[in-house]
C-alpha positions in Angstrom: 46.0 35.1 110.4 48.8 36.4 108.2 51.7 38.1 109.9 52.6 41.4 108.4 56.3 42.2 108.3 57.0 45.8 108.9 60.2 47.3 107.3 62.9 48.0 109.8 64.4 51.4 109.5 68.1 51.4 109.4 70.0 54.5 110.2 71.7 55.8 107.0 75.3 56.6 107.3 76.0 60.3 107.6 77.6 62.1 104.7 79.7 64.2 106.9 83.4 63.2 107.0 84.5 61.5 110.2 86.8 63.7 112.2 90.1 62.0 112.9 91.6 62.8 116.2 95.3 62.8 116.2 97.3 62.5 119.3 100.2 64.9 119.3 103.2 64.1 121.4 105.1 66.6 123.6 107.6 67.3 120.9 104.9 68.2 118.3 103.2 70.4 120.8 106.4 72.1 121.7 107.4 72.7 118.1 103.9 74.0 117.2 104.0 76.4 120.1 107.5 77.6 119.3 106.7 78.3 115.7 103.4 80.0 116.6 105.2 82.1 119.2 107.9 83.1 116.7 105.3 84.3 114.2 103.4 86.2 116.8 106.7 87.7 118.1 107.5 89.0 114.6 104.1 90.6 114.2 104.4 92.1 117.7 107.8 93.6 116.9 106.5 95.1 113.6 103.5 96.6 115.5 105.7 98.0 118.2 108.0 99.7 115.6 105.0 101.2 113.9 103.5 102.4 117.2 106.9 103.9 118.3 107.3 105.8 115.0 103.8 107.1 115.1 104.1 108.3 118.7 107.4 110.0 118.1 106.2 111.6 114.8 102.9 112.9 116.3 104.3 116.3 117.1 105.7 116.9 113.6 102.5 115.6 111.9 100.4 118.0 114.0 102.6 120.9 113.0 102.9 120.0 109.3 99.5 118.5 108.7 98.6 117.0 105.3 101.3 119.3 103.7 103.9 116.9 105.1 103.5 114.8 102.0 103.6 117.6 99.5 106.2 120.1 100.9 109.6 120.0 99.3 111.7 122.1 101.8 113.0 120.7 105.0 113.1 123.4 107.7 111.5 121.9 110.9 112.5 124.8 113.1 110.5 127.2 111.0 107.5 124.9 110.8 107.9 124.3 107.0 109.0 120.7 106.2 107.9 117.8 104.1 109.1 114.6 102.4 107.9 115.3 98.8 111.5 115.8 97.6 113.2 113.0 99.6 110.4 110.5 99.0 110.7 111.1 95.2 114.4 110.7 95.3 114.0 107.4 97.3 111.7 106.0 94.7 113.9 107.0 91.8 117.0 105.6 93.3 115.2 102.3 94.1 113.8 102.2 90.5 117.3 102.6 89.0 118.6 99.9 91.4 115.8 97.4 90.5 116.3 98.1 86.7 120.0 97.2 87.1 119.6 94.3 89.6 116.8 92.3 88.2 118.3 91.6 84.7 121.7 90.9 86.2 120.3 88.7 88.9 118.1 86.8 86.5 121.0 86.0 84.1 123.3 85.0 86.9 120.7 82.7 88.6 119.9 81.1 85.2 123.5 80.5 84.5 124.2 79.0 87.9 121.1 76.7 88.0 121.0 75.7 84.3 124.3 76.1 82.5 127.2 76.2 85.0 129.2 72.9 85.5 128.6 71.2 88.8 132.1 72.0 90.1 131.9 75.7 89.1 128.3 76.0 90.5 129.4 75.7 94.1 132.1 78.3 93.7 129.7 80.7 92.0 127.0 80.2 94.7 129.6 81.0 97.4 130.8 84.1 95.6 127.3 85.4 95.2 126.6 84.8 98.9 129.8 86.5 99.9 128.8 89.6 97.8 125.6 89.8 99.9 127.7 89.9 103.1 129.9 92.9 102.0 129.1 95.9 104.3 127.2 98.8 102.6 129.9 101.3 103.6 132.4 99.3 101.4 130.0 99.6 98.5 129.7 103.3 99.2 133.4 103.9 99.2 133.8 101.9 96.0 131.0 103.8 94.3 132.2 107.3 95.4 135.9 106.9 94.6 136.1 104.4 91.8 132.7 103.8 90.0 131.6 107.4 89.9 134.6 108.5 87.8 134.1 105.6 85.4 130.4 106.2 84.9 130.6 109.8 83.8 131.3 108.8 80.2 128.2 106.5 80.3 126.1 109.3 81.8 127.2 111.7 79.1 126.5 109.2 76.3 123.0 108.5 77.7 122.3 112.2 77.9 123.6 112.8 74.4 121.4 110.2 72.7 118.4 110.1 75.1 118.3 113.6 76.4 115.0 114.2 74.6 113.5 112.1 77.5 113.1 114.3 80.5 114.5 111.7 82.9 117.8 111.6 81.0 118.2 115.4 80.4 120.9 117.3 82.3 119.9 120.9 82.7 122.7 123.4 82.2 125.1 120.9 80.5 125.7 120.3 76.8 126.6 116.6 76.4 128.0 117.3 72.9 130.5 119.8 74.3 133.7 118.1 75.3 134.6 121.0 77.5 131.4 120.9 79.6 132.2 120.2 83.2 132.0 116.6 84.3 130.8 117.7 87.8 127.3 118.0 86.3 127.1 114.2 86.0 128.5 113.3 89.5 126.6 112.6 92.7 123.5 111.8 90.8 120.5 109.5 91.2 121.8 107.3 88.5 125.2 106.6 90.2 123.5 106.0 93.6 121.1 103.6 91.9 123.9 101.7 90.2 125.7 101.1 93.5 122.5 100.1 95.3 121.6 97.9 92.4 124.9 96.0 92.7 124.3 95.7 96.5 120.9 94.1 96.1 121.8 91.8 93.1 123.1 89.0 95.3 119.9 88.9 97.4 117.7 88.8 94.3 119.9 86.3 92.7 119.9 83.9 95.7 116.1 83.8 95.7 115.8 83.3 92.0 118.4 80.6 92.0 116.6 78.6 94.6 113.3 78.8 92.7 114.8 78.0 89.3 116.5 74.9 90.7 113.1 73.6 92.0 111.4 73.5 88.6 109.7 70.1 88.2 112.0 67.5 86.5 109.0 65.9 84.8 108.1 69.1 83.0 111.8 69.6 82.1 112.0 66.2 80.5 108.6 66.6 78.8 109.8 69.8 77.1 113.0 68.0 75.9 110.9 65.1 74.7 108.8 67.5 72.6 112.0 68.7 70.9 112.6 71.9 72.9 116.1 73.3 73.1 117.6 74.2 76.5 116.5 77.8 76.1 113.1 76.6 74.9 112.8 74.5 78.1 113.8 77.4 80.3 111.3 79.8 78.6 108.5 77.2 78.7 109.1 75.6 82.1 111.7 77.3 84.4 110.7 80.9 83.9 106.9 80.4 84.3 107.5 78.2 87.3 109.8 80.7 88.9 107.7 83.8 88.2 106.6 84.1 91.8 110.2 83.7 93.1 111.4 86.3 90.6 108.8 88.8 91.8 109.4 87.9 95.5 113.2 88.3 95.1 112.7 91.6 93.2 110.4 93.0 95.9 112.9 91.9 98.6 115.6 93.7 96.8 113.3 96.7 96.3 112.7 96.9 100.1 116.5 96.8 100.7 117.0 99.6 98.1 114.3 101.8 99.6 116.0 101.7 103.0 119.7 101.9 102.0 121.4 104.6 103.9 125.2 104.7 104.1 126.0 104.0 100.4 123.5 106.5 99.2 124.6 109.1 101.7 128.3 108.8 100.6 127.5 109.2 96.9 124.8 111.8 96.5 124.9 115.6 96.8 121.8 116.3 99.0 119.2 118.7 97.5 115.8 119.5 99.0 114.0 119.8 95.7 112.3 117.3 93.4 115.0 116.1 91.1 113.5 114.3 88.2 116.7 114.2 86.1 118.5 110.9 86.9 121.8 111.9 85.4 122.1 115.4 86.9 124.0 116.3 90.0 122.0 116.2 93.2 119.7 113.7 94.8 118.3 112.8 98.1 116.5 110.0 100.0 114.6 109.5 103.2 117.3 107.4 104.8 120.1 109.7 103.8 118.0 112.7 105.2 117.8 110.9 108.5 121.5 110.2 108.6 122.3 113.8 107.6 120.1 115.7 110.0 119.8 113.4 113.0 122.9 114.6 114.8 122.0 118.3 115.1 118.2 118.1 115.0 116.1 119.9 117.6 113.0 118.4 119.3 110.7 119.2 116.4 113.4 118.1 114.0 113.7 114.7 115.6 110.0 114.3 115.4 110.0 115.3 111.8 112.7 112.7 111.1 110.6 110.1 112.8 107.7 111.1 110.6 109.9 110.6 107.6 110.9 107.2 108.9 107.3 106.3 109.4 106.5 107.2 105.8 109.4 104.9 104.6 108.2 102.2 107.0 104.7 102.4 105.5 106.1 102.4 101.9 108.1 99.2 102.5 105.1 97.5 104.1 102.9 98.3 101.1 105.6 97.0 98.7 105.9 93.7 100.7 102.1 93.2 100.9 101.8 93.7 97.2 104.6 91.3 96.5 103.0 88.7 98.9 99.7 88.9 97.1 101.4 88.4 93.7 103.5 85.5 94.9 100.4 83.8 96.4 98.8 83.7 93.0 101.8 82.2 91.2 102.6 78.5 90.8 106.1 78.7 92.2 106.7 75.6 94.3 103.7 73.7 92.8 104.2 70.0 92.2 104.4 68.6 88.7 101.6 66.6 87.3 103.9 64.7 85.0 
């Protein structure tokens, strides 16, 4: 008889990756718990702030209804109030501030990270950080009593040559008339935006400087090897790499500009009407409105101010969420393949 050999079935190895179990020590567990707790605490505080503002603003929102976003006047005791005027002023002041701060911060950050000598670099970094620590009331005093008088000539010049643009037109004032009153150009959105822009420049500059300094060395040297000049290397390597940081720093400064209170309050002349003319006298913002009316507000007035604060809170959250989504798609912080 012939013995028949049957094939022995061998279990094929599984294609699934083997799960590696890592034993974490007490220090790792404690650190992970602390970091997770800190993140949850921040989210909890933000949620509590939103819930508090919503609860305190419920009375005013019931009285005003949807017209709260479109009404220009502010008379809570008579039941007619809204944030159309102050919200527009807030956005315009923040827009002027960002227009001033971003080019200034970008140039300063590039000079510190790419051009400044090493000994001078530390001094410049310290000076920029010290500017960020100056109280806002100091900026407000400086803007109201020194900068405002010096900027009137610039405002008149802009109105003369660009007055055909509605944003730069000053109603009731002839910029070509040397006898026209200078008061038409004071306490304006433009001056308040300049002061706020100088306030947020150190914050934006610090973020950009850190991102520019982390541009991959391999890509820098590769650009030089291909014959690029220093500006060519910055344009081809540093700026594309730091795009996310530039956007993040700008949005961080924009959030600060939207909520600035004391400096704006000390400079502007409050008006409760939509003021689209940047150079003309009169402006307003949500934070300045709260500072102006909180002391003598009635119950419904306090609720209306809380509703205005809720709108500003929601606006800053939207700005930060948009900035986070843009930064997440950028390559800032990515490793070099060179």
